[in-house]
PDBQT receptor file of N, H, CA, C and O in Angstrom, charges set to zero:
ATOM      1  N   MET A   1       2.186 -75.481  10.883  1.00  0.00    +0.000 N 
ATOM      2  CA  MET A   1       3.414 -76.179  11.276  1.00  0.00    +0.000 C 
ATOM      3  C   MET A   1       3.993 -76.987  10.081  1.00  0.00    +0.000 C 
ATOM      4  O   MET A   1       3.262 -77.673   9.367  1.00  0.00    +0.000 OA
ATOM      5  N   ILE A   2       5.267 -76.886   9.899  1.00  0.00    +0.000 N 
ATOM      6  H   ILE A   2       5.861 -76.329  10.479  1.00  0.00    +0.000 HD
ATOM      7  CA  ILE A   2       5.857 -77.668   8.789  1.00  0.00    +0.000 C 
ATOM      8  C   ILE A   2       6.349 -78.907   9.274  1.00  0.00    +0.000 C 
ATOM      9  O   ILE A   2       7.077 -78.910  10.266  1.00  0.00    +0.000 OA
ATOM     10  N   ILE A   3       6.010 -80.065   8.639  1.00  0.00    +0.000 N 
ATOM     11  H   ILE A   3       5.419 -80.063   7.832  1.00  0.00    +0.000 HD
ATOM     12  CA  ILE A   3       6.521 -81.334   9.086  1.00  0.00    +0.000 C 
ATOM     13  C   ILE A   3       7.489 -81.829   7.966  1.00  0.00    +0.000 C 
ATOM     14  O   ILE A   3       7.098 -81.845   6.798  1.00  0.00    +0.000 OA
ATOM     15  N   MET A   4       8.652 -82.201   8.280  1.00  0.00    +0.000 N 
ATOM     16  H   MET A   4       8.970 -82.188   9.228  1.00  0.00    +0.000 HD
ATOM     17  CA  MET A   4       9.689 -82.668   7.368  1.00  0.00    +0.000 C 
ATOM     18  C   MET A   4      10.105 -84.054   7.696  1.00  0.00    +0.000 C 
ATOM     19  O   MET A   4      10.868 -84.268   8.638  1.00  0.00    +0.000 OA
ATOM     20  N   PRO A   5       9.599 -85.062   6.901  1.00  0.00    +0.000 N 
ATOM     21  CA  PRO A   5       9.928 -86.394   7.178  1.00  0.00    +0.000 C 
ATOM     22  C   PRO A   5      11.473 -86.554   6.732  1.00  0.00    +0.000 C 
ATOM     23  O   PRO A   5      11.879 -86.154   5.640  1.00  0.00    +0.000 OA
ATOM     24  N   ILE A   6      12.256 -87.158   7.657  1.00  0.00    +0.000 N 
ATOM     25  H   ILE A   6      11.926 -87.483   8.543  1.00  0.00    +0.000 HD
ATOM     26  CA  ILE A   6      13.665 -87.329   7.331  1.00  0.00    +0.000 C 
ATOM     27  C   ILE A   6      13.971 -88.816   7.217  1.00  0.00    +0.000 C 
ATOM     28  O   ILE A   6      13.680 -89.599   8.122  1.00  0.00    +0.000 OA
ATOM     29  N   LYS A   7      14.533 -89.170   6.141  1.00  0.00    +0.000 N 
ATOM     30  H   LYS A   7      14.769 -88.535   5.406  1.00  0.00    +0.000 HD
ATOM     31  CA  LYS A   7      14.960 -90.512   5.896  1.00  0.00    +0.000 C 
ATOM     32  C   LYS A   7      16.106 -90.916   6.800  1.00  0.00    +0.000 C 
ATOM     33  O   LYS A   7      16.911 -90.092   7.236  1.00  0.00    +0.000 OA
ATOM     34  N   GLU A   8      16.154 -92.230   7.071  1.00  0.00    +0.000 N 
ATOM     35  H   GLU A   8      15.501 -92.899   6.717  1.00  0.00    +0.000 HD
ATOM     36  CA  GLU A   8      17.210 -92.709   7.918  1.00  0.00    +0.000 C 
ATOM     37  C   GLU A   8      18.561 -92.563   7.183  1.00  0.00    +0.000 C 
ATOM     38  O   GLU A   8      18.700 -93.042   6.057  1.00  0.00    +0.000 OA
ATOM     39  N   GLY A   9      19.548 -91.910   7.808  1.00  0.00    +0.000 N 
ATOM     40  H   GLY A   9      19.435 -91.522   8.723  1.00  0.00    +0.000 HD
ATOM     41  CA  GLY A   9      20.831 -91.764   7.274  1.00  0.00    +0.000 C 
ATOM     42  C   GLY A   9      20.995 -90.496   6.320  1.00  0.00    +0.000 C 
ATOM     43  O   GLY A   9      22.025 -90.289   5.679  1.00  0.00    +0.000 OA
ATOM     44  N   GLU A  10      19.873 -89.671   6.293  1.00  0.00    +0.000 N 
ATOM     45  H   GLU A  10      19.037 -89.840   6.814  1.00  0.00    +0.000 HD
ATOM     46  CA  GLU A  10      19.934 -88.454   5.418  1.00  0.00    +0.000 C 
ATOM     47  C   GLU A  10      20.864 -87.476   5.958  1.00  0.00    +0.000 C 
ATOM     48  O   GLU A  10      21.016 -87.340   7.172  1.00  0.00    +0.000 OA
ATOM     49  N   ASN A  11      21.505 -86.775   5.068  1.00  0.00    +0.000 N 
ATOM     50  H   ASN A  11      21.381 -86.886   4.082  1.00  0.00    +0.000 HD
ATOM     51  CA  ASN A  11      22.441 -85.696   5.525  1.00  0.00    +0.000 C 
ATOM     52  C   ASN A  11      21.653 -84.564   6.098  1.00  0.00    +0.000 C 
ATOM     53  O   ASN A  11      20.625 -84.178   5.541  1.00  0.00    +0.000 OA
ATOM     54  N   ILE A  12      22.130 -83.992   7.254  1.00  0.00    +0.000 N 
ATOM     55  H   ILE A  12      22.965 -84.306   7.706  1.00  0.00    +0.000 HD
ATOM     56  CA  ILE A  12      21.445 -82.976   8.000  1.00  0.00    +0.000 C 
ATOM     57  C   ILE A  12      21.352 -81.707   7.076  1.00  0.00    +0.000 C 
ATOM     58  O   ILE A  12      20.311 -81.050   7.071  1.00  0.00    +0.000 OA
ATOM     59  N   GLU A  13      22.413 -81.357   6.302  1.00  0.00    +0.000 N 
ATOM     60  H   GLU A  13      23.258 -81.891   6.306  1.00  0.00    +0.000 HD
ATOM     61  CA  GLU A  13      22.441 -80.224   5.448  1.00  0.00    +0.000 C 
ATOM     62  C   GLU A  13      21.335 -80.289   4.386  1.00  0.00    +0.000 C 
ATOM     63  O   GLU A  13      20.670 -79.303   4.069  1.00  0.00    +0.000 OA
ATOM     64  N   ARG A  14      21.179 -81.520   3.852  1.00  0.00    +0.000 N 
ATOM     65  H   ARG A  14      21.719 -82.321   4.109  1.00  0.00    +0.000 HD
ATOM     66  CA  ARG A  14      20.092 -81.726   2.818  1.00  0.00    +0.000 C 
ATOM     67  C   ARG A  14      18.801 -81.535   3.419  1.00  0.00    +0.000 C 
ATOM     68  O   ARG A  14      17.933 -80.895   2.826  1.00  0.00    +0.000 OA
ATOM     69  N   ALA A  15      18.614 -82.027   4.516  1.00  0.00    +0.000 N 
ATOM     70  H   ALA A  15      19.319 -82.547   4.998  1.00  0.00    +0.000 HD
ATOM     71  CA  ALA A  15      17.204 -81.870   5.235  1.00  0.00    +0.000 C 
ATOM     72  C   ALA A  15      16.967 -80.486   5.639  1.00  0.00    +0.000 C 
ATOM     73  O   ALA A  15      15.810 -80.065   5.664  1.00  0.00    +0.000 OA
ATOM     74  N   LEU A  16      17.983 -79.714   5.967  1.00  0.00    +0.000 N 
ATOM     75  H   LEU A  16      18.923 -80.056   5.947  1.00  0.00    +0.000 HD
ATOM     76  CA  LEU A  16      17.790 -78.338   6.255  1.00  0.00    +0.000 C 
ATOM     77  C   LEU A  16      17.475 -77.459   5.007  1.00  0.00    +0.000 C 
ATOM     78  O   LEU A  16      16.642 -76.552   5.014  1.00  0.00    +0.000 OA
ATOM     79  N   LYS A  17      18.193 -77.805   3.988  1.00  0.00    +0.000 N 
ATOM     80  H   LYS A  17      18.869 -78.541   3.982  1.00  0.00    +0.000 HD
ATOM     81  CA  LYS A  17      17.799 -77.236   2.674  1.00  0.00    +0.000 C 
ATOM     82  C   LYS A  17      16.395 -77.375   2.270  1.00  0.00    +0.000 C 
ATOM     83  O   LYS A  17      15.731 -76.417   1.873  1.00  0.00    +0.000 OA
ATOM     84  N   LYS A  18      15.896 -78.709   2.387  1.00  0.00    +0.000 N 
ATOM     85  H   LYS A  18      16.436 -79.486   2.710  1.00  0.00    +0.000 HD
ATOM     86  CA  LYS A  18      14.602 -78.981   2.068  1.00  0.00    +0.000 C 
ATOM     87  C   LYS A  18      13.518 -78.248   2.923  1.00  0.00    +0.000 C 
ATOM     88  O   LYS A  18      12.460 -77.849   2.435  1.00  0.00    +0.000 OA
ATOM     89  N   PHE A  19      13.872 -78.099   4.263  1.00  0.00    +0.000 N 
ATOM     90  H   PHE A  19      14.731 -78.423   4.658  1.00  0.00    +0.000 HD
ATOM     91  CA  PHE A  19      13.093 -77.351   5.166  1.00  0.00    +0.000 C 
ATOM     92  C   PHE A  19      12.956 -75.849   4.786  1.00  0.00    +0.000 C 
ATOM     93  O   PHE A  19      11.858 -75.293   4.802  1.00  0.00    +0.000 OA
ATOM     94  N   LYS A  20      14.147 -75.186   4.430  1.00  0.00    +0.000 N 
ATOM     95  H   LYS A  20      15.039 -75.638   4.416  1.00  0.00    +0.000 HD
ATOM     96  CA  LYS A  20      14.167 -73.832   3.989  1.00  0.00    +0.000 C 
ATOM     97  C   LYS A  20      13.409 -73.619   2.888  1.00  0.00    +0.000 C 
ATOM     98  O   LYS A  20      12.679 -72.629   2.848  1.00  0.00    +0.000 OA
ATOM     99  N   ARG A  21      13.467 -74.460   1.901  1.00  0.00    +0.000 N 
ATOM    100  H   ARG A  21      14.061 -75.264   1.934  1.00  0.00    +0.000 HD
ATOM    101  CA  ARG A  21      12.584 -74.403   0.565  1.00  0.00    +0.000 C 
ATOM    102  C   ARG A  21      11.191 -74.463   0.938  1.00  0.00    +0.000 C 
ATOM    103  O   ARG A  21      10.376 -73.630   0.541  1.00  0.00    +0.000 OA
ATOM    104  N   LYS A  22      10.881 -75.505   1.751  1.00  0.00    +0.000 N 
ATOM    105  H   LYS A  22      11.544 -76.181   2.073  1.00  0.00    +0.000 HD
ATOM    106  CA  LYS A  22       9.404 -75.519   2.085  1.00  0.00    +0.000 C 
ATOM    107  C   LYS A  22       8.845 -74.327   2.862  1.00  0.00    +0.000 C 
ATOM    108  O   LYS A  22       7.725 -73.853   2.674  1.00  0.00    +0.000 OA
ATOM    109  N   TYR A  23       9.701 -73.910   3.716  1.00  0.00    +0.000 N 
ATOM    110  H   TYR A  23      10.611 -74.295   3.869  1.00  0.00    +0.000 HD
ATOM    111  CA  TYR A  23       9.342 -72.593   4.569  1.00  0.00    +0.000 C 
ATOM    112  C   TYR A  23       9.145 -71.446   3.708  1.00  0.00    +0.000 C 
ATOM    113  O   TYR A  23       8.241 -70.644   3.941  1.00  0.00    +0.000 OA
ATOM    114  N   GLU A  24       9.984 -71.309   2.666  1.00  0.00    +0.000 N 
ATOM    115  H   GLU A  24      10.719 -71.961   2.477  1.00  0.00    +0.000 HD
ATOM    116  CA  GLU A  24       9.887 -70.220   1.673  1.00  0.00    +0.000 C 
ATOM    117  C   GLU A  24       8.546 -70.196   0.881  1.00  0.00    +0.000 C 
ATOM    118  O   GLU A  24       7.915 -69.161   0.667  1.00  0.00    +0.000 OA
ATOM    119  N   ARG A  25       8.188 -71.387   0.484  1.00  0.00    +0.000 N 
ATOM    120  H   ARG A  25       8.701 -72.228   0.658  1.00  0.00    +0.000 HD
ATOM    121  CA  ARG A  25       6.964 -71.641  -0.257  1.00  0.00    +0.000 C 
ATOM    122  C   ARG A  25       5.691 -71.287   0.488  1.00  0.00    +0.000 C 
ATOM    123  O   ARG A  25       4.683 -70.888  -0.096  1.00  0.00    +0.000 OA
ATOM    124  N   THR A  26       5.777 -71.451   1.813  1.00  0.00    +0.000 N 
ATOM    125  H   THR A  26       6.595 -71.775   2.288  1.00  0.00    +0.000 HD
ATOM    126  CA  THR A  26       4.608 -71.094   2.579  1.00  0.00    +0.000 C 
ATOM    127  C   THR A  26       4.215 -69.654   2.536  1.00  0.00    +0.000 C 
ATOM    128  O   THR A  26       3.049 -69.260   2.554  1.00  0.00    +0.000 OA
ATOM    129  N   GLY A  27       5.276 -68.901   2.477  1.00  0.00    +0.000 N 
ATOM    130  H   GLY A  27       6.223 -69.221   2.462  1.00  0.00    +0.000 HD
ATOM    131  CA  GLY A  27       5.055 -67.399   2.448  1.00  0.00    +0.000 C 
ATOM    132  C   GLY A  27       4.964 -66.794   3.796  1.00  0.00    +0.000 C 
ATOM    133  O   GLY A  27       4.554 -65.642   3.934  1.00  0.00    +0.000 OA
ATOM    134  N   VAL A  28       5.324 -67.513   4.773  1.00  0.00    +0.000 N 
ATOM    135  H   VAL A  28       5.657 -68.449   4.661  1.00  0.00    +0.000 HD
ATOM    136  CA  VAL A  28       5.210 -66.962   6.318  1.00  0.00    +0.000 C 
ATOM    137  C   VAL A  28       6.056 -65.671   6.370  1.00  0.00    +0.000 C 
ATOM    138  O   VAL A  28       5.547 -64.649   6.829  1.00  0.00    +0.000 OA
ATOM    139  N   LEU A  29       7.310 -65.678   5.925  1.00  0.00    +0.000 N 
ATOM    140  H   LEU A  29       7.723 -66.509   5.553  1.00  0.00    +0.000 HD
ATOM    141  CA  LEU A  29       8.234 -64.566   6.163  1.00  0.00    +0.000 C 
ATOM    142  C   LEU A  29       7.729 -63.440   5.347  1.00  0.00    +0.000 C 
ATOM    143  O   LEU A  29       7.831 -62.319   5.846  1.00  0.00    +0.000 OA
ATOM    144  N   LYS A  30       7.200 -63.558   4.168  1.00  0.00    +0.000 N 
ATOM    145  H   LYS A  30       7.117 -64.468   3.763  1.00  0.00    +0.000 HD
ATOM    146  CA  LYS A  30       6.696 -62.521   3.268  1.00  0.00    +0.000 C 
ATOM    147  C   LYS A  30       5.420 -61.849   3.910  1.00  0.00    +0.000 C 
ATOM    148  O   LYS A  30       5.223 -60.638   3.810  1.00  0.00    +0.000 OA
ATOM    149  N   GLU A  31       4.586 -62.683   4.556  1.00  0.00    +0.000 N 
ATOM    150  H   GLU A  31       4.746 -63.667   4.637  1.00  0.00    +0.000 HD
ATOM    151  CA  GLU A  31       3.381 -62.080   5.139  1.00  0.00    +0.000 C 
ATOM    152  C   GLU A  31       3.782 -61.417   6.470  1.00  0.00    +0.000 C 
ATOM    153  O   GLU A  31       3.160 -60.426   6.853  1.00  0.00    +0.000 OA
ATOM    154  N   LEU A  32       4.758 -61.909   7.159  1.00  0.00    +0.000 N 
ATOM    155  H   LEU A  32       5.262 -62.714   6.848  1.00  0.00    +0.000 HD
ATOM    156  CA  LEU A  32       5.248 -61.200   8.358  1.00  0.00    +0.000 C 
ATOM    157  C   LEU A  32       5.834 -59.870   8.079  1.00  0.00    +0.000 C 
ATOM    158  O   LEU A  32       5.590 -58.895   8.790  1.00  0.00    +0.000 OA
ATOM    159  N   ARG A  33       6.615 -59.831   7.035  1.00  0.00    +0.000 N 
ATOM    160  H   ARG A  33       6.813 -60.623   6.457  1.00  0.00    +0.000 HD
ATOM    161  CA  ARG A  33       7.116 -58.459   6.652  1.00  0.00    +0.000 C 
ATOM    162  C   ARG A  33       6.039 -57.548   6.148  1.00  0.00    +0.000 C 
ATOM    163  O   ARG A  33       6.111 -56.343   6.386  1.00  0.00    +0.000 OA
ATOM    164  N   ARG A  34       5.054 -58.052   5.471  1.00  0.00    +0.000 N 
ATOM    165  H   ARG A  34       4.996 -59.031   5.277  1.00  0.00    +0.000 HD
ATOM    166  CA  ARG A  34       4.015 -57.230   4.997  1.00  0.00    +0.000 C 
ATOM    167  C   ARG A  34       3.160 -56.693   6.233  1.00  0.00    +0.000 C 
ATOM    168  O   ARG A  34       2.666 -55.567   6.172  1.00  0.00    +0.000 OA
ATOM    169  N   ARG A  35       3.011 -57.387   7.194  1.00  0.00    +0.000 N 
ATOM    170  H   ARG A  35       3.412 -58.302   7.244  1.00  0.00    +0.000 HD
ATOM    171  CA  ARG A  35       2.242 -56.972   8.422  1.00  0.00    +0.000 C 
ATOM    172  C   ARG A  35       2.903 -56.051   9.362  1.00  0.00    +0.000 C 
ATOM    173  O   ARG A  35       2.292 -55.487  10.269  1.00  0.00    +0.000 OA
ATOM    174  N   GLN A  36       4.271 -55.897   9.112  1.00  0.00    +0.000 N 
ATOM    175  H   GLN A  36       4.768 -56.356   8.376  1.00  0.00    +0.000 HD
ATOM    176  CA  GLN A  36       5.082 -55.022  10.081  1.00  0.00    +0.000 C 
ATOM    177  C   GLN A  36       4.567 -53.635  10.086  1.00  0.00    +0.000 C 
ATOM    178  O   GLN A  36       4.668 -52.967  11.115  1.00  0.00    +0.000 OA
ATOM    179  N   TYR A  37       4.008 -53.138   8.995  1.00  0.00    +0.000 N 
ATOM    180  H   TYR A  37       3.926 -53.681   8.159  1.00  0.00    +0.000 HD
ATOM    181  CA  TYR A  37       3.489 -51.721   8.915  1.00  0.00    +0.000 C 
ATOM    182  C   TYR A  37       2.268 -51.700   8.229  1.00  0.00    +0.000 C 
ATOM    183  O   TYR A  37       1.927 -52.627   7.495  1.00  0.00    +0.000 OA
ATOM    184  N   PHE A  38       1.467 -50.523   8.456  1.00  0.00    +0.000 N 
ATOM    185  H   PHE A  38       1.744 -49.769   9.052  1.00  0.00    +0.000 HD
ATOM    186  CA  PHE A  38       0.135 -50.416   7.847  1.00  0.00    +0.000 C 
ATOM    187  C   PHE A  38       0.229 -49.664   6.646  1.00  0.00    +0.000 C 
ATOM    188  O   PHE A  38       0.829 -48.590   6.676  1.00  0.00    +0.000 OA
ATOM    189  N   THR A  39      -0.349 -50.135   5.450  1.00  0.00    +0.000 N 
ATOM    190  H   THR A  39      -0.837 -51.008   5.425  1.00  0.00    +0.000 HD
ATOM    191  CA  THR A  39      -0.388 -49.297   4.218  1.00  0.00    +0.000 C 
ATOM    192  C   THR A  39      -1.807 -48.953   3.999  1.00  0.00    +0.000 C 
ATOM    193  O   THR A  39      -2.671 -49.828   4.057  1.00  0.00    +0.000 OA
ATOM    194  N   LYS A  40      -2.096 -47.664   3.738  1.00  0.00    +0.000 N 
ATOM    195  H   LYS A  40      -1.394 -46.954   3.691  1.00  0.00    +0.000 HD
ATOM    196  CA  LYS A  40      -3.342 -47.198   3.568  1.00  0.00    +0.000 C 
ATOM    197  C   LYS A  40      -3.827 -47.831   2.321  1.00  0.00    +0.000 C 
ATOM    198  O   LYS A  40      -3.018 -48.080   1.426  1.00  0.00    +0.000 OA
ATOM    199  N   PRO A  41      -5.242 -48.145   2.175  1.00  0.00    +0.000 N 
ATOM    200  CA  PRO A  41      -5.795 -48.764   1.054  1.00  0.00    +0.000 C 
ATOM    201  C   PRO A  41      -5.587 -47.925  -0.254  1.00  0.00    +0.000 C 
ATOM    202  O   PRO A  41      -5.482 -48.502  -1.336  1.00  0.00    +0.000 OA
ATOM    203  N   SER A  42      -5.527 -46.553  -0.149  1.00  0.00    +0.000 N 
ATOM    204  H   SER A  42      -5.612 -46.084   0.730  1.00  0.00    +0.000 HD
ATOM    205  CA  SER A  42      -5.387 -45.723  -1.327  1.00  0.00    +0.000 C 
ATOM    206  C   SER A  42      -3.954 -45.993  -1.877  1.00  0.00    +0.000 C 
ATOM    207  O   SER A  42      -3.806 -46.106  -3.094  1.00  0.00    +0.000 OA
ATOM    208  N   ILE A  43      -2.940 -46.096  -1.066  1.00  0.00    +0.000 N 
ATOM    209  H   ILE A  43      -3.060 -46.004  -0.078  1.00  0.00    +0.000 HD
ATOM    210  CA  ILE A  43      -1.623 -46.354  -1.454  1.00  0.00    +0.000 C 
ATOM    211  C   ILE A  43      -1.425 -47.762  -2.121  1.00  0.00    +0.000 C 
ATOM    212  O   ILE A  43      -0.813 -47.946  -3.173  1.00  0.00    +0.000 OA
ATOM    213  N   ALA A  44      -2.003 -48.683  -1.396  1.00  0.00    +0.000 N 
ATOM    214  H   ALA A  44      -2.501 -48.533  -0.541  1.00  0.00    +0.000 HD
ATOM    215  CA  ALA A  44      -1.981 -50.103  -1.880  1.00  0.00    +0.000 C 
ATOM    216  C   ALA A  44      -2.657 -50.151  -3.235  1.00  0.00    +0.000 C 
ATOM    217  O   ALA A  44      -2.134 -50.884  -4.075  1.00  0.00    +0.000 OA
ATOM    218  N   ASN A  45      -3.717 -49.490  -3.558  1.00  0.00    +0.000 N 
ATOM    219  H   ASN A  45      -4.141 -48.894  -2.876  1.00  0.00    +0.000 HD
ATOM    220  CA  ASN A  45      -4.410 -49.486  -4.866  1.00  0.00    +0.000 C 
ATOM    221  C   ASN A  45      -3.478 -48.757  -5.843  1.00  0.00    +0.000 C 
ATOM    222  O   ASN A  45      -3.352 -49.213  -6.980  1.00  0.00    +0.000 OA
ATOM    223  N   ARG A  46      -2.834 -47.679  -5.480  1.00  0.00    +0.000 N 
ATOM    224  H   ARG A  46      -2.936 -47.308  -4.557  1.00  0.00    +0.000 HD
ATOM    225  CA  ARG A  46      -1.922 -46.868  -6.344  1.00  0.00    +0.000 C 
ATOM    226  C   ARG A  46      -0.787 -47.790  -6.731  1.00  0.00    +0.000 C 
ATOM    227  O   ARG A  46      -0.388 -47.818  -7.895  1.00  0.00    +0.000 OA
ATOM    228  N   GLU A  47      -0.256 -48.549  -5.779  1.00  0.00    +0.000 N 
ATOM    229  H   GLU A  47      -0.580 -48.526  -4.833  1.00  0.00    +0.000 HD
ATOM    230  CA  GLU A  47       0.930 -49.444  -6.143  1.00  0.00    +0.000 C 
ATOM    231  C   GLU A  47       0.481 -50.620  -7.025  1.00  0.00    +0.000 C 
ATOM    232  O   GLU A  47       1.235 -51.094  -7.875  1.00  0.00    +0.000 OA
ATOM    233  N   ALA A  48      -0.753 -51.079  -6.807  1.00  0.00    +0.000 N 
ATOM    234  H   ALA A  48      -1.365 -50.694  -6.116  1.00  0.00    +0.000 HD
ATOM    235  CA  ALA A  48      -1.151 -52.220  -7.627  1.00  0.00    +0.000 C 
ATOM    236  C   ALA A  48      -1.321 -51.698  -9.095  1.00  0.00    +0.000 C 
ATOM    237  O   ALA A  48      -0.948 -52.383 -10.048  1.00  0.00    +0.000 OA
ATOM    238  N   LYS A  49      -1.884 -50.488  -9.246  1.00  0.00    +0.000 N 
ATOM    239  H   LYS A  49      -2.186 -49.931  -8.472  1.00  0.00    +0.000 HD
ATOM    240  CA  LYS A  49      -2.040 -49.981 -10.648  1.00  0.00    +0.000 C 
ATOM    241  C   LYS A  49      -0.763 -49.731 -11.299  1.00  0.00    +0.000 C 
ATOM    242  O   LYS A  49      -0.599 -49.994 -12.490  1.00  0.00    +0.000 OA
ATOM    243  N   LEU A  50       0.221 -49.194 -10.505  1.00  0.00    +0.000 N 
ATOM    244  H   LEU A  50       0.088 -48.981  -9.537  1.00  0.00    +0.000 HD
ATOM    245  CA  LEU A  50       1.549 -48.939 -11.161  1.00  0.00    +0.000 C 
ATOM    246  C   LEU A  50       2.246 -50.319 -11.537  1.00  0.00    +0.000 C 
ATOM    247  O   LEU A  50       2.967 -50.475 -12.522  1.00  0.00    +0.000 OA
ATOM    248  N   HIS A  51       1.938 -51.251 -10.646  1.00  0.00    +0.000 N 
ATOM    249  H   HIS A  51       1.352 -51.124  -9.845  1.00  0.00    +0.000 HD
ATOM    250  CA  HIS A  51       2.536 -52.646 -11.035  1.00  0.00    +0.000 C 
ATOM    251  C   HIS A  51       1.955 -53.205 -12.247  1.00  0.00    +0.000 C 
ATOM    252  O   HIS A  51       2.660 -53.796 -13.065  1.00  0.00    +0.000 OA
ATOM    253  N   ALA A  52       0.591 -53.032 -12.414  1.00  0.00    +0.000 N 
ATOM    254  H   ALA A  52       0.018 -52.552 -11.749  1.00  0.00    +0.000 HD
ATOM    255  CA  ALA A  52      -0.085 -53.528 -13.602  1.00  0.00    +0.000 C 
ATOM    256  C   ALA A  52       0.359 -52.776 -14.849  1.00  0.00    +0.000 C 
ATOM    257  O   ALA A  52       0.487 -53.378 -15.915  1.00  0.00    +0.000 OA
ATOM    258  N   ILE A  53       0.591 -51.511 -14.739  1.00  0.00    +0.000 N 
ATOM    259  H   ILE A  53       0.488 -51.022 -13.873  1.00  0.00    +0.000 HD
ATOM    260  CA  ILE A  53       1.044 -50.722 -15.908  1.00  0.00    +0.000 C 
ATOM    261  C   ILE A  53       2.447 -51.253 -16.238  1.00  0.00    +0.000 C 
ATOM    262  O   ILE A  53       2.697 -51.551 -17.406  1.00  0.00    +0.000 OA
ATOM    263  N   TYR A  54       3.380 -51.392 -15.275  1.00  0.00    +0.000 N 
ATOM    264  H   TYR A  54       3.177 -51.151 -14.326  1.00  0.00    +0.000 HD
ATOM    265  CA  TYR A  54       4.689 -51.931 -15.507  1.00  0.00    +0.000 C 
ATOM    266  C   TYR A  54       4.642 -53.314 -16.180  1.00  0.00    +0.000 C 
ATOM    267  O   TYR A  54       5.334 -53.513 -17.178  1.00  0.00    +0.000 OA
ATOM    268  N   VAL A  55       3.888 -54.234 -15.694  1.00  0.00    +0.000 N 
ATOM    269  H   VAL A  55       3.326 -54.073 -14.883  1.00  0.00    +0.000 HD
ATOM    270  CA  VAL A  55       3.768 -55.481 -16.326  1.00  0.00    +0.000 C 
ATOM    271  C   VAL A  55       3.266 -55.386 -17.724  1.00  0.00    +0.000 C 
ATOM    272  O   VAL A  55       3.783 -56.040 -18.630  1.00  0.00    +0.000 OA
ATOM    273  N   GLU A  56       2.197 -54.523 -17.921  1.00  0.00    +0.000 N 
ATOM    274  H   GLU A  56       1.777 -53.992 -17.186  1.00  0.00    +0.000 HD
ATOM    275  CA  GLU A  56       1.723 -54.429 -19.325  1.00  0.00    +0.000 C 
ATOM    276  C   GLU A  56       2.829 -53.880 -20.291  1.00  0.00    +0.000 C 
ATOM    277  O   GLU A  56       3.030 -54.352 -21.410  1.00  0.00    +0.000 OA
ATOM    278  N   HIS A  57       3.489 -52.889 -19.770  1.00  0.00    +0.000 N 
ATOM    279  H   HIS A  57       3.325 -52.507 -18.861  1.00  0.00    +0.000 HD
ATOM    280  CA  HIS A  57       4.626 -52.335 -20.560  1.00  0.00    +0.000 C 
ATOM    281  C   HIS A  57       5.585 -53.340 -20.937  1.00  0.00    +0.000 C 
ATOM    282  O   HIS A  57       6.006 -53.397 -22.093  1.00  0.00    +0.000 OA
ATOM    283  N   MET A  58       5.968 -54.157 -20.011  1.00  0.00    +0.000 N 
ATOM    284  H   MET A  58       5.626 -54.111 -19.073  1.00  0.00    +0.000 HD
ATOM    285  CA  MET A  58       7.009 -55.246 -20.265  1.00  0.00    +0.000 C 
ATOM    286  C   MET A  58       6.521 -56.298 -21.279  1.00  0.00    +0.000 C 
ATOM    287  O   MET A  58       7.289 -56.806 -22.096  1.00  0.00    +0.000 OA
ATOM    288  N   GLN A  59       5.229 -56.601 -21.196  1.00  0.00    +0.000 N 
ATOM    289  H   GLN A  59       4.605 -56.188 -20.532  1.00  0.00    +0.000 HD
ATOM    290  CA  GLN A  59       4.744 -57.612 -22.122  1.00  0.00    +0.000 C 
ATOM    291  C   GLN A  59       4.676 -57.030 -23.499  1.00  0.00    +0.000 C 
ATOM    292  O   GLN A  59       4.937 -57.723 -24.483  1.00  0.00    +0.000 OA
ATOM    293  N   LYS A  60       4.320 -55.727 -23.594  1.00  0.00    +0.000 N 
ATOM    294  H   LYS A  60       4.109 -55.164 -22.795  1.00  0.00    +0.000 HD
ATOM    295  CA  LYS A  60       4.353 -55.001 -24.989  1.00  0.00    +0.000 C 
ATOM    296  C   LYS A  60       5.785 -55.014 -25.605  1.00  0.00    +0.000 C 
ATOM    297  O   LYS A  60       6.031 -55.260 -26.786  1.00  0.00    +0.000 OA
ATOM    298  N   GLU A  61       6.682 -54.719 -24.650  1.00  0.00    +0.000 N 
ATOM    299  H   GLU A  61       6.482 -54.519 -23.690  1.00  0.00    +0.000 HD
ATOM    300  CA  GLU A  61       8.097 -54.680 -24.992  1.00  0.00    +0.000 C 
ATOM    301  C   GLU A  61       8.584 -55.965 -25.522  1.00  0.00    +0.000 C 
ATOM    302  O   GLU A  61       9.375 -55.937 -26.465  1.00  0.00    +0.000 OA
ATOM    303  N   GLU A  62       8.217 -57.041 -25.045  1.00  0.00    +0.000 N 
ATOM    304  H   GLU A  62       7.574 -57.064 -24.279  1.00  0.00    +0.000 HD
ATOM    305  CA  GLU A  62       8.581 -58.391 -25.391  1.00  0.00    +0.000 C 
ATOM    306  C   GLU A  62       8.108 -58.687 -26.886  1.00  0.00    +0.000 C 
ATOM    307  O   GLU A  62       8.805 -59.333 -27.668  1.00  0.00    +0.000 OA
ATOM    308  N   GLU A  63       6.941 -58.192 -27.189  1.00  0.00    +0.000 N 
ATOM    309  H   GLU A  63       6.375 -57.667 -26.553  1.00  0.00    +0.000 HD
ATOM    310  CA  GLU A  63       6.283 -58.516 -28.510  1.00  0.00    +0.000 C 
ATOM    311  C   GLU A  63       6.935 -57.753 -29.672  1.00  0.00    +0.000 C 
ATOM    312  O   GLU A  63       6.519 -57.903 -30.821  1.00  0.00    +0.000 OA
TER     313      GLU A  63
């Protein structure tokens, strides 16, 4: 549960913005989307390898 202390006289838009930022940092929405469908372990491993290859390629390209 996210607790947002609001100061006296604080703008509601500002408080809502702080709440949204804090909510995104917790990763709740990302985890919910990830759990909506099942990914086989073999496919997850393949995607992880492809991502690692991509990251390595990008790092070599920068140098």
